[in-house]
N, C-alpha and C positions, 0 to 999 in steps of 0.2 A: 474471424477468429482477433481479439485486443492487441494491438501491436506488441505489448509488457503486459508480465503477467506477474503476481507474487500468488507463493503459497507454500504455504509452512505442512515442513517434512517433520518427521520424527527422525529420531537421530538412524534408528536402522535401516529407513525409506531413504537417507541421505547416502549412504551406506550401499545401499546397491545399486542407485543411481551412477555411483563411483566405481564402482566393480563393473557396472554395464557398461561406462565411457573407456574405462580402462581395457577392458577386452574388446569394444567396438574400432578404438584406438590403431588396436594390435591387427586388425582385418582388412581396418579401409586407411591405409597410408595417405590418400591420394586427399582425407577430410579432416588429418591431425592436427595442423592448426585452427579449422574451427571445434574441433571437440576438444582442444585444449582451449583454446577459450575459455569456455563452458563448466569444464572441470576447473578452473580458476575460479569463476565464478560460483559457481556451487559450493566450492571450500572456501570464501570469502565470505560467503555472504552468511549475515546474522540472522538469527534463528522466527526473528518479527521483523518490521517496519518501525525505526524510532520513532512516532510520530509526539509532536508539540503541539497541544494548542493552547493559544492565549485566548482567552477570557477577561473581561471587565464589564462587571454591574453588568454578568446573567447572561452577556452576550459573545459570543466568535466572536472577536476581531480578527484571529488569524491562527494561519497554521504554517507547522514546518516538520520536512520530512516526509509524509505523505506519499508513496511509491503509487498510489491513485486518487481520485478527484474525493471526497467525502461529501454526501449529505448530509446537511443540518438541518435540523427538527425546531423551528422554536414554538412554541406551545403558548405561550402569554399571548393572547386577544379578549375579548369580549364581543366578538360575532364570529359566525360564520363570513363577513365579508375581510374579517381581520385574519382569517386563516383558511386560505380558499383550498389550500392543497389537506390531503390526507395519507398518512403514511400507513407505514404495511401494517401496523395493526388495529386498524380501519379509526386513529383517532384524527381530528381534526389538527391542521399544522401552517405554517409557512414554512412553506423547505425554499433553500438557496444550496449552491454548491458551490463548495472550496475546492479547485484545482490541484491536480500532483503537484507538489513542487518539485522544484529542480534540484533543489541539495538539500543534505541532511541539516539539521539543527547542530548547532556547534555548545560545546555548556554553558557559553556566555550571553549565548541568546536571547535578549530580550523581547525582541519582537519581531513581528516580518516585514 
């Protein structure tokens, strides 16, 4: 299992989880701190990650705010040698990975 995970929740799914945590907290007093921490995380989490991608000259130069690694596929090339990888759609490309970011973008972020 991954160390961290991001999942999208519909409002009714979030409500269901919060109600379940509340019920669990009443029956598991020994785990109250852990349940409270999870509840706080769930209440204050955004609906989706705020990812910013910096592109210059058609190339991804940096990313911010990604809670997970992002696969970048470049399709510009003139030969199989230029495009050694194959994407999930079967198209030739050159893949690279932008690692998960340690921080969220700020309103005044201009580069990584």
